[in-house]
C-alpha positions as CSV (number, residue, x, y, z in Angstrom):
1,X,99.8,160.4,-104.2
2,X,96.5,158.8,-105.3
3,X,93.6,160.7,-106.7
4,X,90.7,160.2,-109.1
5,X,90.5,162.6,-112.0
6,X,87.2,162.9,-114.0
7,X,85.8,164.4,-117.1
8,X,82.2,165.2,-118.0
9,X,82.9,165.4,-121.7
10,X,81.9,162.1,-123.3
11,X,84.1,162.9,-126.4
12,X,87.3,162.6,-124.5
13,X,89.2,159.9,-122.7
14,X,91.5,160.8,-119.8
15,X,94.0,157.9,-120.0
16,X,95.7,159.0,-123.3
17,X,95.6,162.7,-122.3
18,X,97.5,162.0,-119.1
19,X,99.7,159.3,-120.5
20,X,101.0,161.6,-123.3
21,X,102.3,163.9,-120.6
22,X,104.0,161.4,-118.2
23,X,107.4,161.9,-119.9
24,X,107.7,165.3,-118.4
25,X,107.0,163.9,-114.9
26,X,109.6,161.2,-115.4
27,X,112.2,163.8,-116.3
28,X,111.5,165.4,-112.9
29,X,111.8,162.1,-111.0
30,X,108.1,161.3,-110.7
31,X,106.5,158.1,-111.9
32,X,102.9,158.3,-113.0
33,X,100.5,155.3,-113.3
34,X,96.9,155.4,-114.5
35,X,94.1,152.9,-114.0
36,X,90.6,153.2,-115.4
37,X,87.6,152.8,-113.0
38,X,85.1,150.1,-114.0
39,X,82.1,151.5,-115.8
40,X,83.5,155.0,-116.1
41,X,84.2,154.5,-119.9
42,X,87.6,156.2,-119.6
43,X,86.2,159.4,-118.2
44,X,87.3,158.8,-114.6
45,X,90.7,157.4,-113.8
46,X,92.8,156.8,-110.8
47,X,96.1,158.5,-110.9
48,X,99.1,157.5,-108.8
49,X,102.1,159.8,-108.7
50,X,105.2,158.7,-106.8
51,X,108.3,160.9,-106.4
52,X,111.7,159.4,-106.0
53,X,112.3,161.7,-103.0
54,X,108.9,160.9,-101.5
55,X,107.9,164.6,-101.6
56,X,104.1,165.0,-101.4
57,X,104.3,168.7,-102.5
58,X,106.3,167.7,-105.6
59,X,103.8,165.0,-106.4
60,X,100.9,167.5,-106.1
61,X,102.8,170.1,-108.2
62,X,103.5,167.5,-111.0
63,X,99.8,166.4,-111.0
64,X,98.6,170.0,-111.3
65,X,101.1,170.7,-114.1
66,X,99.7,167.8,-116.1
67,X,96.1,168.8,-115.4
68,X,96.7,172.5,-116.3
69,X,98.2,171.3,-119.6
70,X,95.1,169.2,-120.3
71,X,92.7,172.1,-119.4
72,X,94.4,174.7,-121.5
73,X,95.3,172.5,-124.5
74,X,92.2,170.3,-124.6
75,X,89.3,171.4,-122.5
76,X,89.7,175.1,-123.5
77,X,89.3,174.1,-127.2
78,X,86.3,171.8,-126.4
79,X,84.6,174.6,-124.4
80,X,85.1,177.1,-127.3
81,X,83.8,174.6,-129.9
82,X,80.7,174.1,-127.8
83,X,80.1,177.9,-127.6
84,X,80.5,178.1,-131.4
85,X,78.1,175.3,-132.1
86,X,75.6,176.7,-129.5
87,X,75.7,180.4,-130.1
88,X,77.0,180.7,-133.6
89,X,75.3,177.9,-135.4
90,X,74.5,180.3,-138.3
91,X,78.1,179.9,-139.3
92,X,79.4,177.0,-141.4
93,X,81.7,174.4,-139.9
94,X,84.6,175.8,-141.8
95,X,83.8,179.4,-140.7
96,X,83.6,178.1,-137.1
97,X,86.9,176.4,-137.5
98,X,88.6,179.5,-138.9
99,X,87.2,181.6,-136.0
100,X,88.4,179.0,-133.4
101,X,91.9,179.0,-134.8
102,X,92.1,182.8,-134.8
103,X,90.7,183.0,-131.3
104,X,93.2,180.5,-130.0
105,X,96.1,182.4,-131.7
106,X,95.0,185.6,-129.9
107,X,94.7,183.8,-126.6
108,X,97.9,181.7,-126.8
109,X,100.2,184.2,-128.5
110,X,98.6,187.6,-127.7
111,X,99.8,190.6,-129.7
112,X,103.4,189.8,-129.3
113,X,103.2,186.5,-131.2
114,X,105.1,184.7,-128.5
115,X,103.9,181.6,-126.6
116,X,104.4,183.4,-123.3
117,X,100.6,184.0,-123.1
118,X,99.7,180.3,-123.0
119,X,102.6,179.6,-120.6
120,X,101.4,182.2,-118.2
121,X,97.9,180.8,-118.5
122,X,99.0,177.2,-117.7
123,X,101.1,178.5,-114.7
124,X,98.1,180.3,-113.3
125,X,95.7,177.4,-113.8
126,X,98.3,175.1,-112.1
127,X,98.4,177.5,-109.1
128,X,94.6,177.4,-108.8
129,X,94.6,173.6,-108.9
130,X,97.2,173.5,-106.1
131,X,95.0,175.9,-104.0
132,X,91.9,173.8,-104.7
133,X,93.7,170.6,-103.6
134,X,95.0,172.4,-100.5
135,X,91.5,173.7,-99.5
136,X,89.6,170.5,-100.3
137,X,90.6,167.1,-99.1
138,X,88.8,165.2,-101.9
139,X,89.3,161.9,-103.6
140,X,88.0,163.0,-107.0
141,X,88.6,166.1,-109.1
142,X,86.2,166.8,-112.0
143,X,88.0,169.0,-114.4
144,X,85.0,170.8,-115.8
145,X,83.7,171.4,-112.3
146,X,87.0,173.0,-111.4
147,X,86.8,175.2,-114.5
148,X,83.2,176.4,-113.6
149,X,84.1,177.3,-110.0
150,X,87.7,178.3,-110.2
151,X,88.1,179.6,-113.7
152,X,85.0,181.7,-114.3
153,X,87.2,184.7,-115.4
154,X,88.9,182.5,-118.0
155,X,85.6,181.1,-119.4
156,X,84.3,184.7,-119.7
157,X,87.6,185.7,-121.4
158,X,87.4,182.8,-123.9
159,X,83.7,183.6,-124.8
160,X,84.5,187.3,-125.2
161,X,87.4,186.4,-127.5
162,X,85.1,184.2,-129.6
163,X,82.5,187.0,-129.8
164,X,85.1,189.5,-130.9
165,X,86.5,187.2,-133.6
166,X,83.0,186.3,-134.8
167,X,82.2,190.0,-135.1
168,X,85.4,190.7,-137.0
169,X,84.7,187.8,-139.3
170,X,81.2,189.0,-140.1
171,X,82.5,192.5,-140.8
172,X,85.1,191.2,-143.2
173,X,82.5,188.9,-144.9
174,X,80.1,191.8,-145.3
175,X,82.9,194.0,-146.6
176,X,83.9,191.4,-149.1
177,X,80.3,191.1,-150.3
178,X,80.0,194.9,-150.6
179,X,83.3,195.1,-152.6
180,X,82.2,192.3,-154.9
181,X,78.9,194.1,-155.7
182,X,80.8,197.4,-156.5
183,X,83.3,195.4,-158.7
184,X,80.4,194.0,-160.7
185,X,78.7,197.4,-161.0
186,X,81.9,199.0,-162.2
187,X,82.5,196.2,-164.7
188,X,79.2,196.7,-166.5
189,X,79.4,200.5,-166.4
190,X,80.4,202.5,-169.4
191,X,83.3,204.8,-168.3
192,X,82.2,208.5,-168.2
193,X,85.8,209.6,-168.4
194,X,89.0,207.7,-169.2
195,X,91.0,208.8,-166.2
196,X,90.3,210.3,-162.8
197,X,92.8,212.1,-160.6
198,X,92.0,212.1,-156.8
199,X,93.5,215.0,-154.9
200,X,93.2,216.3,-151.3
201,X,93.4,220.0,-150.9
202,X,94.7,222.0,-147.9
203,X,91.4,221.8,-146.1
204,X,91.2,218.0,-146.4
205,X,88.6,218.1,-149.2
206,X,88.6,215.5,-152.0
207,X,88.8,216.8,-155.6
208,X,88.2,214.7,-158.7
209,X,89.7,215.8,-162.0
210,X,89.6,214.2,-165.4
211,X,92.6,213.5,-167.7
212,X,92.7,217.1,-168.8
213,X,92.7,218.1,-165.1
214,X,89.3,219.6,-165.3
215,X,87.3,219.5,-162.0
216,X,84.7,216.7,-161.9
217,X,83.6,217.1,-158.3
218,X,83.3,220.1,-156.1
219,X,84.0,220.4,-152.4
220,X,81.6,218.7,-150.0
221,X,80.5,220.1,-146.7
222,X,79.4,216.7,-145.4
223,X,80.9,214.9,-142.4
224,X,84.1,213.0,-142.9
225,X,82.6,209.6,-143.2
226,X,80.1,210.9,-145.7
227,X,82.9,212.4,-147.7
228,X,84.5,209.0,-148.0
229,X,81.2,207.4,-149.0
230,X,80.6,210.3,-151.5
231,X,84.1,209.8,-153.0
232,X,83.6,206.0,-153.5
233,X,80.1,206.6,-154.9
234,X,81.4,209.1,-157.4
235,X,84.2,206.8,-158.6
236,X,81.8,203.9,-159.0
237,X,79.4,206.0,-161.0
238,X,82.2,207.5,-163.2
239,X,83.8,204.0,-163.5
240,X,87.0,205.4,-165.0
241,X,89.5,203.1,-166.8
242,X,92.3,204.6,-164.7
243,X,92.4,206.2,-161.3
244,X,95.5,208.2,-160.1
245,X,95.7,208.8,-156.4
246,X,97.9,211.8,-155.5
247,X,99.6,212.3,-152.2
248,X,97.8,209.4,-150.4
249,X,99.4,210.4,-147.1
250,X,97.1,213.4,-147.0
251,X,94.0,211.3,-146.8
252,X,92.3,211.6,-143.4
253,X,91.5,207.9,-143.3
254,X,93.7,205.4,-145.3
255,X,90.9,202.8,-145.3
256,X,89.1,204.6,-148.2
257,X,92.2,204.1,-150.3
258,X,92.2,200.4,-149.5
259,X,88.6,200.2,-150.5
260,X,89.2,202.0,-153.8
261,X,92.1,199.5,-154.5
262,X,89.8,196.5,-153.6
263,X,87.0,197.7,-155.9
264,X,89.1,199.0,-158.9
265,X,92.1,196.7,-158.6
266,X,94.8,197.3,-161.2
267,X,93.0,200.5,-162.4
268,X,94.5,202.3,-159.4
269,X,97.9,203.9,-159.4
270,X,99.7,206.3,-157.1
271,X,101.5,209.6,-157.8
272,X,103.5,212.0,-155.6
273,X,102.9,214.8,-158.0
274,X,100.9,217.7,-156.6
275,X,98.1,219.1,-158.7
């Protein structure tokens, strides 16, 4: 089987990408040879695949396996890097790199943490390549062109994954900045009381008590999210040296406990004692 394979990306050369994968073909009885076309600068090569059993289907299958590997492991990353530089240039290179790694982990390993996701992706891309070759009797396959016309759903998925990871990153960065401001404020505040006990009553209301177990804050009739904000605001204003959280499992939203821990650090301790 003879066919020309091309790339639009000027930053890549096809010869080493294909050559690095020929050992798999050899194990399956297929010999792969590559020759670069004059003037193509390594971006268009002629690939010859010969099977020991002279099976044209096997040769096509092996070619598509090699190309699907290149698409998923190389062109996917290049595509996502372009999107990051184009749509998220307000992020630093390090931030873009971190987001790229997180996005690829989610795409390749999914929620299970297994490589089954990337294996399924390669298998699907291989099948699409086989269908494209069967439907079009062409001498040249441009890989980016194949991706644009035969992998639109994947391109959209990759871009959505990047958008999700960017949004998550920005939320975490904003949260970290918010926590740092509260830490600095607490640090310069003079404590109004030495110790504060946080309790949740039977109605889910927060109660703040001092070291003598005298009530510092009365019930609030505000919505749940406002209750959490009001609790944090009260603690920051009081700036106690010690905070004791009682029966944390009774908190409606555990995230407020994490925020209190992030802001007050070692000042926070937990108790199972009911008050």
